[in-house]
N, C-alpha and C positions, 0 to 999 in steps of 0.2 A: 504493498500501500504506500504510496505516494503523497505525502500530506505538506501542502502551504500551510505559514501559520501569517495572517497580516497584523504589522505590527506598528503601531500608529508612537510616534515619538513626539510626546508630550511635557507639558511645565509638572513638577512634584506638586501636589497639593500644598505643600508648607512652604513654596514660591511665593512672593510679591507681586502681584499683578499688573501692571501699567501698560499705558496706551502712548502710542506716540502720533502725530500728522494730525493735532484736531481728531483723534481718540479712531481713525480710521484703521492705525496697524498696530499690533502684538507686539510690545518691548521687548525683545529676548537678554535685555543687558542685565544679567546677573542671576538669571533664571539657573537651574539645575532641569535638565530633563530627563525624565525616566519611560520605559517600556509603559504602555498606558495595559492601566489594572485590568480591563478586563482582556486585552489581552495575552496577559500574563498569565491567566489560568488558563486560556486557552494554548498557550505554550507550554506550560503544566502537563493537560490532558496530553498533547500529542508527544510531551516525552514520555508517560505511559504506553501509549502504541508501541512508538519506535522499542520501549525494552522490553514489553509484554506479548507483542505483534511482530516485530523486526521492523516498522514504518519504516521510510524514510521521510525525513523533518527539514522542509526550506523555510528558513523567514523571510519578507519581502516588506520594503514599505515605497514610498513615496516621498522624493525631498533630498535634499542639500549633498556635497559632502559631512556638516553637522551633523547629520545624522546616523552618523555610520559606529560611535559608541553605543548609539541606543542596541545597534545590529550585534555586533561584538557581543555586546550581554547576552545577547539571546543564544551566542555561536557555544557562548560560552557556560549555559546553563544545560545544552546540547545538542542544540539544532545542528544541522550536516552543513549546510552552506545557506548566505545571506545572498540576498538582489535586491541591490537600489537603487531605484528609478528615477536616474539626475534629472526629477523638475521637480518645481514649487508647489505644495498641493494644493491649491485654487481652492478647488471646492468640491465636495463627496462626488458629486458624476464625473470629473477629469480623475480623481483618481479610483474609483470605479473601474476605468476605463483604462487606467494603465497596470492595475493589477491584472482584470479579465485579461489581459493580451498576456501577461507574464500564465497565467492558469493556463490557456490556450497554448501558450508553445511547448509549457512546461508537462503537460498531459498528468496535471493532480486528480488524483479521486476523491479528497476530501481537503476543502478550507475554511481555516478556522478564521474565525475573524472578531473581533471584541464587536457585542452592540453598539455599544457607541464610544469613542473615543469624548476625555475626560476636560477635550478642551473646546470642540465646538458645539458636543455634545449632538452634533447632526445627525446618527443613528440612520447613515444610508446606505454607506459603501457593502458591505454585504450584503444587504438585497439585493443592489444593484450588479454587481459581480455575479451573479448566480444568472438573474436576467442576461448579462451580456453573455454567460456562458453555455445558457443552455441547461441550468442545475436545478435541482433540487436544493429548495431554502427554508430553514428553521432560524428562528429567531426568538432571543429568551431562554437562552439553552442554558441550562442547568445536571445535567446527564447526557452522558453520548457513550454506546460502544456500540463495535463494529462488528460483524460476524462475515466473514466473507463479503459477498457484496449488496448486503444490507447494513442500514444504521438502527437503532433505537434508540432516539432521543425525548425526554425528558425535557419538558423545557411550559415558564409561567407564565400562568395565566391570572385573572383576574379571580381571587377566591379558590384557586387550589394551583396543579397542575395537571400535564397534561402529556402523552407518553405516544409521542408516535414512530411508525417507522415509515423508512424511505430507502430507494435503493442509489447504491454512489453513480456518478460524481452526488456530491452535496457542499452543501456553502451553508455553515452554521454561523449565527452571532450570538456568541457565550458570554458567558458575564460570572460573578459570585453564584459558585453553588456548583463549577461544572466540576474545579476540586477542591477541596477544603482550604482555609486559607493557612493549613497549616505544613499543606503539602507542598507549598509553594515553593521554588527552585534559588537558592543563591548561588552564585558561581564560588566555588572555591579555586583555588590558587592553580588545581591541575589544570582544571577546564577551561581559567583566564590562558594556560601558555600554550592549548591546545587551541582555544580561540585564536589565536596569533599565524596558525598557518591553514587555519579552514578559508576556503573560497569563499569571498564577499566580489561579488561583479558589478559593478554599473554599470545599467544599459540606457541607452538612449530613451526617451522616452517616444511614446505615437502622439498622431494627430489626435486632440482632445480639445473642445473648446471648453471654458467653463460654464454653468448652465445660470447659476447664481453669485451673488457680489455682495461681501459686506460691506453696509453705510457704514456703519460708526459702529461703537462698541460704548456701551454705560457701565462705570461698577456699582453696585448696590449700593441706594444711601446710605451714608453715616447711621446709625441707631443712635437716637435720642437719648436724652439724660433723662438717665434712672428716678423716680419720685419716689420718695420712701410715705409711708402712710402709717399712723399709731393707732388707728382704728377702722374695724368692721364698717361701723357707718360712712369713716371720711372716702376709705376703697368704696363702698358699693355708689356714693354719693360722682367719684370723680368715673368710674364706670359709666354712669348712668347720662351725666351730663355733659365729660370733654371727650371721652372714648365711645358714648352712645351706642354699645355693647348691651345691653339691658333697658 
């Protein structure tokens, strides 16, 4: 089985976020980047298929040379090969089209992407890859088993879980629950040393126009001052007269 894990290069959640050029561009100065958490769950599940079923695992992302340390981390975790499409990830459609080209060219049986990235939260790419490649698609995936050419997946739905079967090739949008958080891999020294000699290809992009454009970003308004009250009567009065919630 041949698996491709799509890796997004995203800011660490502890990073301070700012915007430039009239709040139209993300300011990367001083920002630490990591593997998108939803993708990390998928990568760990792919490692299980590699160890238990002998799968070959490749990772891919769309971005400039600055994303290569993130791909090297994925190689250090255990992926066999990395592919970087050398173009800026302008929107979900353009990213999906680049990755779909990689999928078609590589003949992958299973494509694992994150349900969404934690930077722009678009949640579009895995579904678009499935459409562009003609593969089956399961989103919000929290469980996955492969037996021959058949996949059994569990996904979250409102109020519960749903178990589905699908034939390969398959694209999933994974999330927390696909593996336990305690099972997430941290690169060890041996993995880091091996990652240096593993293939990391930089491929030129195919033609793909962006279908959406970010016009402006706006950070949440700062929280207001805390008002302390000394009695229940005062609290009730404030909720009624100022907050107008009762």
